[in-house]
C-alpha positions in Angstrom: 38.5 -14.8 -86.3 39.6 -11.1 -86.0 43.2 -12.0 -85.4 43.4 -13.7 -88.8 42.2 -10.7 -90.7 44.3 -8.1 -92.6 44.2 -4.9 -90.5 44.6 -1.4 -91.8 46.0 1.3 -89.6 44.7 4.8 -89.8 47.0 7.2 -91.6 46.2 9.8 -88.9 47.7 7.6 -86.2 51.3 8.4 -87.0 54.0 6.9 -84.7 52.0 7.5 -81.5 50.4 4.8 -79.4 46.9 6.1 -80.4 46.6 3.9 -83.5 43.2 2.7 -84.7 43.0 -0.3 -87.0 40.1 -1.6 -89.1 39.4 -4.9 -90.9 36.4 -6.4 -92.7 35.1 -9.8 -93.3 32.0 -9.8 -95.5 29.6 -7.3 -94.0 31.2 -7.3 -90.6 33.6 -4.5 -89.7 36.2 -4.9 -86.8 37.8 -1.9 -85.1 40.6 -2.1 -82.6 43.4 -0.1 -81.0 46.8 -1.4 -82.1 48.3 -1.2 -78.5 45.5 -3.5 -77.2 44.4 -5.7 -80.1 42.5 -8.2 -77.9 39.7 -5.6 -77.5 37.7 -5.5 -80.7 34.5 -3.6 -81.6 32.3 -5.3 -84.1 29.7 -3.6 -86.3 28.3 -3.7 -89.8 29.4 -1.8 -92.9 26.0 0.0 -93.0 26.2 1.1 -89.3 29.8 2.3 -89.7 28.9 4.2 -92.9 26.0 5.9 -91.0 28.4 6.8 -88.1 31.0 8.2 -90.6 28.4 10.3 -92.4 27.3 11.7 -89.0 30.9 12.5 -88.0 31.5 14.3 -91.3 28.3 16.3 -90.7 29.6 17.4 -87.3 27.2 15.4 -85.2 29.9 14.4 -82.8 31.9 17.6 -82.6 30.9 18.2 -79.0 33.1 15.2 -78.1 36.2 16.8 -79.5 39.0 17.6 -77.0 
C-alpha cells in the first residue's frame, strides 16, 4: 500500500506547500503531493523515465508558467 512506502520529497520543493513526493515498489512508481497524500498517481518506472526524458528535452516547456 502506498502509505507504507518510504517517500522521498523533491529537493526543489523547499519549505513551500508545493511539495512532490515519490516512492517505488518494484516496477511501480507512486507520486503524490505532500499536502494531500491521499491522492496518488501510479505509473511504471519505464513510463516515468520516458516522461523525464521528454521533459529534459523540452517537450513540455509550453506548460511552464
